ROMIGU-487849 format. One line per 5 residues: number of its first residue (from 1); their letters; for each residue x, y, z of C-alpha. Coordinates in nm, 2 decimals, m for minus. Example, Ala and Ser with C-alpha at 12.3 -4.5 7.8 and 13.67 -1.06 7.14 Angstrom:
% residues 2
1) as) 1.23,m0.45,0.78  1.37,m0.11,0.71
This chain:
% residues 422
1) mtasl) 10.46,8.14,12.24  10.34,8.32,11.93  10.40,8.01,11.71  10.19,7.81,11.96  9.91,8.07,11.95
6) rqwls) 9.90,8.08,11.57  9.89,7.70,11.56  9.61,7.69,11.81  9.41,7.95,11.61  9.48,7.76,11.28
11) nlniy) 9.32,7.45,11.44  8.99,7.64,11.50  8.71,7.60,11.26  8.79,7.94,11.11  9.00,8.01,10.80
16) ygwfv) 9.33,8.16,10.93  9.31,8.43,10.67  9.05,8.60,10.89  9.31,8.64,11.17  9.54,8.79,10.91
21) vvacf) 9.26,9.03,10.83  9.25,9.13,11.20  9.62,9.18,11.21  9.61,9.40,10.89  9.32,9.59,11.04
26) lsama) 9.51,9.67,11.36  9.82,9.77,11.17  9.63,10.00,10.94  9.45,10.15,11.23  9.78,10.23,11.41
31) afgti) 9.96,10.37,11.11  9.69,10.58,10.95  9.55,10.70,11.28  9.89,10.84,11.37  9.95,10.98,11.02
36) ysfsv) 9.62,11.16,10.98  9.61,11.29,11.34  9.88,11.52,11.22  9.61,11.76,11.12  9.53,11.80,11.49
41) ffghi) 9.89,11.86,11.58  9.95,12.09,11.28  9.85,12.43,11.43  10.02,12.35,11.77  10.35,12.27,11.61
46) atafd) 10.33,12.58,11.38  10.27,12.79,11.69  10.53,12.63,11.91  10.80,12.70,11.65  10.65,13.02,11.51
51) qssks) 10.63,12.88,11.16  10.41,12.94,10.85  10.17,12.68,10.71  10.41,12.62,10.42  10.70,12.55,10.65
56) tslif) 10.51,12.32,10.89  10.36,12.13,10.60  10.71,12.01,10.52  10.68,11.77,10.81  10.39,11.59,10.65
61) slqsv) 10.55,11.62,10.30  10.87,11.45,10.42  10.67,11.18,10.60  10.47,11.11,10.28  10.78,11.08,10.07
66) vtytg) 10.96,10.86,10.31  10.66,10.64,10.39  10.56,10.57,10.03  10.89,10.56,9.86  11.00,10.34,10.15
71) aavvg) 10.70,10.12,10.07  10.84,10.07,9.72  11.16,9.93,9.87  10.99,9.73,10.14  10.77,9.56,9.88
76) lyvdr) 11.07,9.41,9.71  11.19,9.24,10.03  10.88,9.13,10.22  10.89,8.78,10.09  11.26,8.75,10.17
81) igvrr) 11.25,8.89,10.52  10.90,8.80,10.63  10.61,9.01,10.75  10.65,8.94,11.12  11.02,9.04,11.13
86) llvma) 10.94,9.36,10.93  10.66,9.45,11.17  10.90,9.42,11.47  11.13,9.66,11.29  10.83,9.89,11.23
91) mvlvg) 10.75,9.90,11.60  11.10,10.01,11.68  11.10,10.28,11.41  10.76,10.43,11.48  10.80,10.42,11.86
96) gglyg) 11.14,10.58,11.83  11.02,10.84,11.59  10.72,10.95,11.79  10.92,10.96,12.11  11.18,11.18,11.94
101) asqlr) 10.91,11.41,11.81  10.79,11.45,12.17  11.13,11.54,12.30  11.33,11.74,12.04  11.32,12.12,12.07
106) slwgv) 11.37,12.23,11.71  11.14,12.21,11.41  11.40,12.02,11.21  11.44,11.78,11.50  11.06,11.71,11.50
111) tlayg) 11.06,11.69,11.12  11.33,11.43,11.11  11.20,11.22,11.40  10.84,11.21,11.26  10.90,11.26,10.89
116) lvaaa) 11.20,11.03,10.86  11.23,10.78,11.14  10.86,10.72,11.22  10.78,10.74,10.85  11.02,10.46,10.77
121) gfaii) 10.81,10.25,11.01  10.49,10.36,10.85  10.63,10.24,10.51  10.66,9.89,10.65  10.33,9.88,10.82
126) itiam) 10.13,10.02,10.52  10.29,9.77,10.28  10.20,9.48,10.51  9.85,9.61,10.60  9.74,9.69,10.25
131) attpr) 9.89,9.41,10.04  9.89,9.10,10.27  9.52,9.01,10.27  9.47,8.96,9.89  9.74,8.69,9.91
136) wfgrr) 9.52,8.49,10.15  9.19,8.53,9.97  9.06,8.47,9.62  8.68,8.41,9.62  8.62,8.67,9.89
141) rglan) 8.92,8.90,9.82  8.72,9.22,9.80  8.53,9.16,10.12  8.84,9.06,10.32  9.04,9.35,10.19
146) giats) 8.76,9.59,10.26  8.75,9.47,10.63  9.13,9.48,10.66  9.17,9.83,10.52  8.88,9.95,10.74
151) gtgvg) 9.15,9.99,11.01  9.24,10.31,10.83  8.89,10.45,10.89  8.89,10.34,11.25  9.22,10.51,11.30
156) lllap) 9.08,10.83,11.15  8.78,10.79,11.38  8.97,10.74,11.71  9.30,10.91,11.67  9.20,11.27,11.61
161) pfasg) 8.98,11.31,11.92  9.23,11.11,12.12  9.51,11.35,12.01  9.29,11.65,12.07  9.20,11.54,12.42
166) lidlf) 9.56,11.46,12.51  9.68,11.80,12.37  9.41,11.99,12.56  9.51,11.81,12.88  9.89,11.77,12.85
171) gwrta) 10.02,11.95,12.54  10.12,11.82,12.20  10.45,11.68,12.31  10.29,11.45,12.58  10.03,11.36,12.32
176) ylgft) 10.30,11.21,12.10  10.42,11.01,12.40  10.07,10.87,12.44  10.07,10.77,12.07  10.40,10.59,12.12
181) vvvva) 10.27,10.36,12.39  9.94,10.29,12.21  10.08,10.23,11.86  10.36,9.99,11.98  10.10,9.79,12.18
186) ilgla) 9.87,9.76,11.88  10.15,9.66,11.65  10.27,9.40,11.90  9.93,9.23,11.89  9.92,9.24,11.51
191) mvlla) 10.27,9.08,11.49  10.15,8.79,11.70  9.85,8.72,11.47  10.04,8.76,11.14  10.18,8.47,10.95
196) dgpet) 10.41,8.49,10.64  10.17,8.28,10.42  9.93,7.99,10.43  10.21,7.75,10.36  10.41,7.85,10.67
201) idiet) 10.14,7.72,10.90  10.01,7.44,10.67  9.67,7.60,10.60  9.44,7.46,10.33  9.32,7.74,10.09
206) gdefl) 9.13,7.54,9.83  8.79,7.70,9.91  8.93,8.05,9.85  9.13,7.98,9.53  8.92,7.71,9.37
211) dmdnt) 8.88,7.77,9.00  9.07,8.10,9.01  9.24,8.17,8.68  9.61,8.24,8.67  9.70,8.59,8.55
216) vatav) 9.98,8.71,8.34  10.21,8.79,8.63  10.16,8.45,8.78  10.23,8.27,8.46  10.54,8.47,8.38
221) ssehs) 10.69,8.43,8.73  10.77,8.07,8.65  10.98,8.17,8.34  11.16,8.48,8.45  11.32,8.63,8.76
226) plhni) 11.10,8.83,9.00  11.27,9.15,8.91  11.22,9.09,8.54  10.85,9.02,8.60  10.81,9.34,8.79
231) avtvr) 11.00,9.54,8.53  10.77,9.41,8.26  10.46,9.48,8.46  10.55,9.84,8.55  10.60,9.93,8.19
236) hpsfl) 10.25,9.80,8.09  9.99,10.07,8.01  9.75,9.93,8.27  10.00,9.97,8.55  10.09,10.32,8.44
241) lvffa) 9.72,10.42,8.43  9.67,10.29,8.78  9.98,10.48,8.90  9.88,10.81,8.76  9.51,10.77,8.86
246) vllvy) 9.62,10.71,9.22  9.85,11.01,9.21  9.57,11.24,9.10  9.30,11.11,9.33  9.52,11.11,9.65
251) mpvyv) 9.63,11.47,9.61  9.29,11.60,9.73  9.28,11.33,9.99  9.60,11.45,10.15  9.50,11.82,10.11
256) vlvyl) 9.17,11.77,10.28  9.29,11.55,10.56  9.59,11.76,10.64  9.41,12.10,10.63  9.05,12.01,10.73
261) vefaa) 9.09,12.13,11.09  9.25,12.45,10.98  9.00,12.50,10.70  8.70,12.46,10.94  8.86,12.72,11.17
266) sigag) 8.93,12.96,10.88  8.56,12.97,10.77  8.43,13.02,11.12  8.31,12.66,11.17  8.56,12.61,11.45
271) rttgv) 8.85,12.37,11.51  8.62,12.14,11.71  8.41,12.10,11.40  8.72,12.03,11.20  8.84,11.76,11.44
276) lavsv) 8.49,11.60,11.44  8.49,11.62,11.06  8.82,11.42,11.04  8.66,11.16,11.26  8.35,11.16,11.05
281) vgvts) 8.57,11.09,10.74  8.71,10.79,10.94  8.36,10.65,11.02  8.22,10.68,10.67  8.54,10.56,10.51
286) ivgrn) 8.48,10.23,10.69  8.14,10.21,10.52  8.30,10.30,10.19  8.57,10.04,10.22  8.34,9.76,10.30
291) aagva) 8.08,9.86,10.05  8.34,9.90,9.77  8.51,9.57,9.88  8.19,9.37,9.86  8.08,9.54,9.54
296) sdwfg) 8.42,9.48,9.37  8.37,9.10,9.40  8.07,9.14,9.17  8.14,9.45,8.96  8.45,9.59,8.79
301) rsyla) 8.70,9.74,9.03  8.82,10.00,8.77  8.47,10.15,8.74  8.42,10.15,9.11  8.75,10.33,9.16
306) aacal) 8.64,10.59,8.90  8.31,10.64,9.10  8.51,10.69,9.42  8.74,10.95,9.25  8.43,11.14,9.13
311) vigas) 8.29,11.15,9.49  8.62,11.27,9.63  8.65,11.55,9.37  8.29,11.67,9.40  8.29,11.68,9.78
316) sislt) 8.63,11.86,9.79  8.49,12.14,9.57  8.16,12.15,9.75  8.34,12.23,10.08  8.42,12.57,9.94
321) ifnsp) 8.06,12.64,9.86  7.88,12.53,10.17  8.06,12.66,10.48  7.83,12.60,10.77  7.94,12.35,11.04
326) vavla) 7.66,12.12,10.94  7.76,12.13,10.57  8.12,12.06,10.66  8.02,11.75,10.85  7.78,11.64,10.58
331) lavvf) 8.04,11.67,10.31  8.29,11.49,10.53  8.04,11.20,10.52  8.05,11.20,10.14  8.42,11.25,10.12
336) gvgyg) 8.48,10.96,10.36  8.28,10.72,10.15  8.49,10.80,9.84  8.82,10.79,10.03  8.74,10.46,10.20
341) gigsl) 8.62,10.31,9.87  8.94,10.40,9.68  9.16,10.27,9.96  9.00,9.93,9.96  9.02,9.88,9.58
346) lspll) 9.39,9.94,9.51  9.56,9.61,9.60  9.27,9.40,9.48  9.28,9.59,9.15  9.65,9.52,9.11
351) aelfg) 9.59,9.16,9.20  9.31,9.14,8.94  9.53,9.29,8.67  9.87,9.13,8.75  9.82,8.84,8.99
356) tgdly) 9.94,8.81,9.35  10.29,8.67,9.29  10.45,9.02,9.30  10.17,9.20,9.48  10.39,9.34,9.76
361) alfgl) 10.64,9.49,9.51  10.37,9.63,9.28  10.18,9.78,9.57  10.50,9.93,9.70  10.59,10.08,9.36
366) tsisf) 10.24,10.22,9.33  10.29,10.38,9.67  10.54,10.62,9.50  10.23,10.79,9.37  10.12,10.84,9.73
371) amags) 10.46,10.99,9.81  10.42,11.24,9.52  10.07,11.32,9.62  10.15,11.36,9.99  10.45,11.58,9.93
376) igpyl) 10.32,11.80,9.64  9.96,11.84,9.75  9.99,11.97,10.11  10.30,12.18,10.03  10.14,12.36,9.73
381) sgvgy) 9.82,12.40,9.94  10.03,12.56,10.22  10.18,12.80,9.96  9.83,12.87,9.82  9.69,12.95,10.16
386) dvfgt) 9.99,13.18,10.25  9.94,13.36,9.92  9.55,13.39,9.91  9.48,13.38,10.28  9.20,13.13,10.22
391) fqpvf) 9.16,12.76,10.15  8.88,12.81,9.89  9.10,12.81,9.58  9.32,12.53,9.73  9.02,12.29,9.78
396) vtagv) 8.87,12.37,9.44  9.20,12.29,9.26  9.24,11.97,9.46  8.88,11.86,9.36  8.94,11.93,8.99
401) valla) 9.26,11.71,9.01  9.05,11.43,9.15  8.80,11.46,8.87  9.08,11.40,8.62  9.15,11.06,8.78
406) vgifv) 8.79,10.95,8.69  8.87,10.90,8.32  9.21,10.74,8.39  9.05,10.47,8.62  8.80,10.40,8.34
411) gtaiv) 9.10,10.35,8.11  9.24,10.07,8.33  8.93,9.87,8.25  8.97,9.93,7.87  9.35,9.87,7.84
416) vvpas) 9.33,9.50,7.92  9.64,9.29,8.00  9.65,9.02,7.73  9.65,8.67,7.85  9.94,8.58,7.63
421) eg) 10.17,8.87,7.72  10.50,8.79,7.89
């Protein structure tokens, strides 16, 4: 049935890559909506198990490590297993993990269900959602990837108020049951639309890739094994610069998104303002992703990434200066634009520098930086809050870290991959 549907869609006067964009959009929406709604669950889980912020943050830290180190492994096997089979596996893992989090009666049980089982599913979803679209597009790569990754922003927009409403009505455990049903249904639809590649459904891609130059990674792939190509690439200064820039810029991203609700409550703006601010980040990240995606087809992706890092750092620091509810929401707008922009640029930047032949693997390996940022940032922030009793020094430090990424992203434009290398 799904094969027939894909064949019918491919016969329409629409390039099938756009249906892949929809599938990636839905996948990103389901995964990131669930991940970032953790800020709404955070206080309820801490209260339910009588735990400190530091201890409760370990749930998110473990989830980040498993999700993004898992993505590094998944990236090596996507082409071998196929995106649709992997997405079915993700449905089982995420559904099982969220169900377990809703039922288990110890903090360690919830930590393992959400932070290990569900996170393994997130690893698959994120790799597919973030790295599939650039393989279907060339001429409009930035535009298509911006739309596909906008699912992250829509998830941020819809999931926190959905979670908050369910928690208010039924409690946090039943809320996770609600997420189980919704996420599995969305991923099922995405799985139907996905195809492993244009060649699997006999799609003509000439209009997208006409006159596109081959890059180093593409040229090398015909001479060496895939693992050799990847090993060569990850040792190149350009890849190392991208890796460390992403590590630095995503530390404040995770700190703000995990603690924004609690931060708003701590300064007297109220938890409702915090929940709304997370949704505002989601809305404006959609704008940021699409704007950066379109602009990146015309301007340098490295410089745009540097600009996004600057916006993230400045807005993170400014949150500690302007504490009114209106200011929190206004700065959430600015933060969301920067966050959305950086999210839409990563896989096109990797494709621009190293080609699309090993893109899943390179994106997965870069995701290790997400794991480091997601595990170190929120945990140290929880320690900082427990020590100082305020989020002000935590958010200032996070913002300064993001500003360090600005120069590193600029460096990726300067350290050029030579056309003859390999």
